[in-house]
N, C-alpha and C positions, 0 to 999 in steps of 0.2 A: 222213863216210866219204870216201875218196879218189875221184877221178873214175873212174867205171865204164868198162870197155873196150867193153861192148856195152849199148846202151840201147834198149829196145823202147817204142814210143809208140803207144798207141791213138789213134784219130782223133776220132770224134764225141764231144763232151763232154769231150775231153781236150786234144789239141793244137789242134783246130779251135775257133774262137770260136763264139758262138751263131749267127752268120750262116753258118757252115760254111766260113770262110776260115782258111787258114794265117796266123798272125801274121807280119807283115813281118819282125820281128826274128829269126824262126826261121832264115831262110836264111843270115844271117851266122854264126849259131851252128853250123849244119850245116857250113859251110866250116871253122870253127875245129875242129870235131870231127874232120873228115877230116885236117886238118893235124896233129892230135895223135894220130892213130891210133885214134880212138874211133869205133866203128861205131854209127850211129843207124839203127834199123830200124823203119819204119812197121809196125804190127801191127794188122790190121783185119779186120772181117767183109767188107770190100770185096774184089772180085776182083783178081787180079794185074794185069790190064790197067789197071784204074782207078788203082791205086797207082802204077804206072809212069807214067801220064799226069800224076798229081798231083806226082810227084817225079822230074822228068827226070834221067836219069843214075843213078837209084837202082840200086844193085848188090845190095841186101840188103833183103828185106821178108818179112813173114808175112802171108799173104792167107787169105781164106775162114775166118776164125777159127781159123787154125792148120792147116787141111787142106792148104794149099799153102805151101811154103817156097821162096823164091827167093834164090839167091846165086851170084855169079860168072858171070852170064849164062845160068843154067840153073835149072830146077826141081830142087831137091835132095831134095824129099820131097813125096809126096801120100798122103792117107789116104782111100780111096774108101768109099762107103756100100755095105752089103750089099743085094742086090736085093730080097729078100722083103719086108722092112718098108717099103721105098720103094714097092713096088707096092701094099701094103695102104693106105698113106697116100694115095696118088694116087686109089685107088678110093673111099675114104671121105670125102675132102675136100669134094666137092660137097654132102654131107649134114651137114656139121659145124654145130654150134649157134652159129656165128659166121661172119662174112664174111671170107674171106682170099683172097689172090692169090699164086700160086706162082711162085717163081723156081728153076729147075733149073740148078745150077752145075757146070760142068766146069772144069779148070784154065785153059783158054784162052778160054772163052765161057760166057755165061749164056743160057738159053732161057726165054721166057715166052709165054703165050697173049696175045691182045689184052687190054689193060688200060684201065680208066678213066683219063682224063687226069691226075687228081691222083695216082694210084698210079704211072702211067707216069713222071711227073716224079720221084717218090721213087726208083723203080728206077734211073732214069738217073743219079742221084747216086752210086750205088754200083757200077754195072755198065756200064763203058765199052764192053765187047765183048758185043754181044747178038745173038741170032737168034730166029726164031719157033719156038715149041714146036709142031711138027707131026710126028705119027707118033712115032718113037722118040726118047727123050730123049738128050741128049749124054752121052757116056761118056769116061773114068770120071766118074761123078757123085760129086763130093766134098762137096756140101752142097745141102740143100733149104732155101730161105728162104721164109718166109711173111710177107707184109705183111697184118697183121690190122687191119681198119678200126676195131675197138674196142680194148680193152686187151689186149695180147698176154700179159702175165703172168697176168692174172686169168682171161681167157676161153679162150685157146688152149693155154696151157702144160699145165694139168691134163688136157685132152682128148687132147693129143698124147702125153703121158707114158703114159696108159692104153692108147692105141691101138698105139703102137710103142715099148714099153719097151726094145727092143734098141738104139734110137738115142739119142744124147745131144741133148737139147733145151736150148737156151740162149737166154734172153731177151736180145737185143742192143740193144733200144731200146723205147720205149713201144709201138710198133706192129710191131716185128720179132721174129720167132722163127726161130732157125736150128736145123736138124737135121743132125747129123753122125755119123760113126762114133764110138763111145764113146771111142776112143783119140785122136781129133782134138781138139786143144785148143791155145790160144795158149801155155799153159805147156809142153806137150810140144814144140811148135814152137820155143820159146825154148831149150829144152835141146838140141834137134837143131842149131839154128843156132849155139849156143855151141860145141858139139862140132865143127862144120864149121870154125869160126873158131879153134879152139884156145883158147877163153877159158874159164877156170874160172867156174862159176856164181856164186861169191862176188864176181866182178868184173862181174856183170850188174846192170842195174836195169830196172824196168818201171813205166810210168805207165798208169793206167786209171781208168775212172769207172763201168763198168757190170758186170753179172753175167758177161758173156762175157770179162771181163778177170780174173776171180777166179783161175783156174788160173795165169795168167801172173804175177800178183802173188805167189802162193804159191811159184812156182818161182824167181823172181828173187832175186838176192843182196840187193837193196835194193828194197823195194816202196813205190811212191808212189801214193797215192790223191788224186784231185782234191777240192777243197772242195765240189764239187757231186756227188761220187760217191755211189753206193748205200751204205747203211749197212753192208752185209756186206763191202764192199771196205775201208771205213775200219777195220773191225774187224781185218783181217789186214795192214794197211799198216804199214810202218816209220815213215812220216811222211805227213801230209796237207798239201798245198800249197794255193795259191789256186785259185779256180774257173777254168774255161776262159775265162769272160768277163774275168777278171783276168790272163789269159795265164800261169797258174800254171806250165805246163810251161816256157815261155821263161824265166821268172824263175829256176826251179831249174836249168835247163841252164846259164844264164849263171853261176851260182855255181860250177858244176863246171868250166866251160870257159874262163872269162875271168879 
């Protein structure tokens, strides 16, 4: 296919290598993309502040698994959670049949209670703007993230689906489960972003590796799954590239941009 005009990149397991680093070669490709009028948009479960810190000068990104879309120096879209199921989840979580730690996400900040050090370090990776969860939660609440000490897909996902079927539960990592408005999705965010930029969906591409990328790959004009991707993503992808350890994103971007 010809070079897409809008390319959405998931972070963990996709652009980032196994140590969580952006490959050095990516920055030159980002400059090439800008020079050619191609928009590269980080698309992550991370919060907006974290993506802005990771990509200085970033003018376009999809944050909070699609619940927050940023372009042109402003938030162009948010999708807030309904209050009733949020309150039900918060009340039931202490008695859940697994151990989980809650992150309450608003567009500009994330709130947590006191966390064990190993969980605190994990939360710090994804939430650069944090505050203490004391009293009222930050609003608008665009996402609830659970760090599950055991297997998020096996242990937490079925329990959450039964408790709050009104919310959309997405497994975004081995230990992470994200809860959002049913209309919040990276795919919907990509469609909104393409509309904001005036780019036809046929001229978009998306790279992903896990289940929270599924809607984005379905929406994109060209869907790219990583070699290390979940089997369900590979099933809907137009192509499968190398793993994140092999810098599969960088290799494919170079083919388009150089």
